[in-house]
C-alpha positions in Angstrom: -23.3 -10.8 -19.9 -20.6 -13.4 -19.5 -19.5 -11.9 -16.4 -23.0 -11.8 -15.0 -23.1 -15.6 -15.7 -19.7 -16.3 -13.8 -21.1 -14.1 -10.9 -24.3 -16.2 -10.6 -22.3 -19.5 -11.2 -20.1 -18.7 -8.1 -22.4 -16.9 -5.8 -25.8 -18.3 -6.3 -25.4 -22.0 -6.5 -27.1 -24.7 -4.4 -25.1 -27.6 -2.9 -26.7 -29.8 -5.7 -25.5 -27.3 -8.6 -28.9 -25.6 -9.4 -29.1 -22.0 -9.1 -30.5 -20.5 -5.8 -33.5 -18.2 -7.1 -34.3 -17.0 -3.4 -31.6 -14.4 -2.5 -31.6 -13.4 1.2 -31.2 -9.6 1.3 -31.7 -6.7 3.9 -33.9 -3.9 2.9 -32.3 -0.9 4.3 -32.8 3.0 4.6 -29.7 3.7 2.8 -26.2 3.3 2.7 -25.7 4.6 6.4 -27.6 1.3 7.5 -25.1 -0.9 5.9 -22.4 -1.0 8.6 -25.3 -1.7 11.1 -26.5 -4.6 8.9 -22.9 -6.1 8.1 -22.2 -6.2 12.1 -25.5 -7.5 13.2 -25.7 -10.2 10.4 -21.9 -11.3 11.3 -22.5 -11.2 15.1 -25.7 -13.3 14.6 -24.2 -16.2 13.0 -21.4 -15.6 14.4 -18.9 -14.9 11.7 -15.6 -13.5 12.2 -15.7 -9.7 12.1 -14.0 -8.6 8.8 -14.4 -6.6 6.0 -17.2 -7.3 3.4 -18.4 -6.2 0.1 -22.2 -5.3 -0.3 -24.4 -4.9 -3.1 -27.5 -2.8 -3.8 -30.2 -4.7 -5.8 -32.7 -1.9 -5.2 -34.9 -1.3 -8.5 -33.3 -4.4 -10.3 -35.7 -6.8 -9.0 -39.3 -7.4 -8.2 -39.9 -6.2 -4.7 -38.2 -8.4 -1.9 -40.4 -10.6 0.0 -40.7 -9.9 3.8 -39.0 -12.6 5.6 -38.2 -12.1 9.3 -34.6 -13.2 10.0 -33.7 -15.4 12.8 -30.8 -13.2 13.8 -30.4 -11.5 17.6 -30.7 -8.2 16.6 -34.1 -6.3 16.0 -32.9 -4.4 13.2 -31.7 -7.3 10.9 -34.6 -9.4 11.8 -36.9 -6.7 10.5 -34.9 -5.6 7.6 -34.6 -9.2 6.2 -36.2 -9.9 2.9 -36.0 -12.4 0.3 -35.7 -11.6 -3.5 -37.3 -14.6 -5.4 -36.4 -14.6 -9.0 -38.5 -16.3 -11.5 -35.5 -17.9 -13.6 -32.1 -18.4 -13.9 -32.3 -15.6 -16.7 -34.1 -13.0 -14.5 -31.2 -13.5 -11.9 -28.6 -13.1 -14.8 -30.3 -10.1 -16.1 -30.3 -8.5 -12.5 -26.7 -9.2 -11.7 -25.6 -7.7 -15.1 -27.4 -4.6 -14.3 -26.0 -4.6 -11.1 -22.5 -5.1 -12.4 -23.2 -2.2 -15.2 -23.6 0.0 -12.2 -21.4 -1.3 -9.6 -19.7 1.8 -8.6 -23.0 3.3 -7.4 -24.3 -0.1 -6.0 -21.1 -1.4 -4.3 -20.9 -0.6 -0.6 -17.9 -1.8 1.4 -17.7 -2.1 4.8 -14.1 -2.5 6.6 -13.0 -3.8 9.9 -12.4 -0.3 11.5 -16.0 0.7 10.7 -17.3 -2.6 12.3 -15.0 -1.8 15.3 -16.1 1.7 15.5 -19.8 0.7 15.1 -19.6 -2.1 17.9 -17.7 0.0 20.2 -20.3 2.9 19.8 -23.2 0.3 20.7 -21.2 -1.2 23.8 -20.4 2.3 25.0 -24.1 3.3 24.6 -25.1 -0.1 26.6 -27.0 -1.3 23.9 -28.9 -4.3 25.5 -28.5 -6.4 22.3 -24.8 -5.8 21.9 -24.1 -5.8 25.8 -25.7 -9.3 25.6 -23.7 -10.3 22.9 -20.3 -9.1 24.0 -20.7 -10.7 27.4 -20.4 -14.2 25.5 -19.1 -13.6 21.9 -16.1 -15.5 20.4 -12.6 -13.9 21.2 -12.4 -12.7 17.8 -15.2 -10.0 18.6 -13.8 -9.4 22.2 -10.6 -8.3 20.4 -12.2 -6.3 17.9 -13.5 -3.9 20.6 -10.5 -3.8 22.8 
């Protein structure tokens, strides 16, 4: 449980030091959707395109609350949810369960997967990606060269 407390202290902390009990997530159809969600999430902010580690809270919490996101891509706007924990203890319990099953719940996305996904969307003339790539930061342009 100590590891779960440390994770909560590091990852779910508000600026004022309190625990953030509203966790922003994407409700996806399965692991195959993780690369798309990561690419669209990073491009919407925009963050640098880089490898990410993503975890699956499915079945460890109360059902996520529908919270359409502000992103530029329909898929991630629609898939965005919030998990609202009733207490810090409930968050720590969920994180402890996640850590106990991390091998099955961790989904890594590497830079090559992002590149291949974005190139495929560009090559398919996807209008959302075409619009993004027309005026995106240089690091995204370099990614798809």
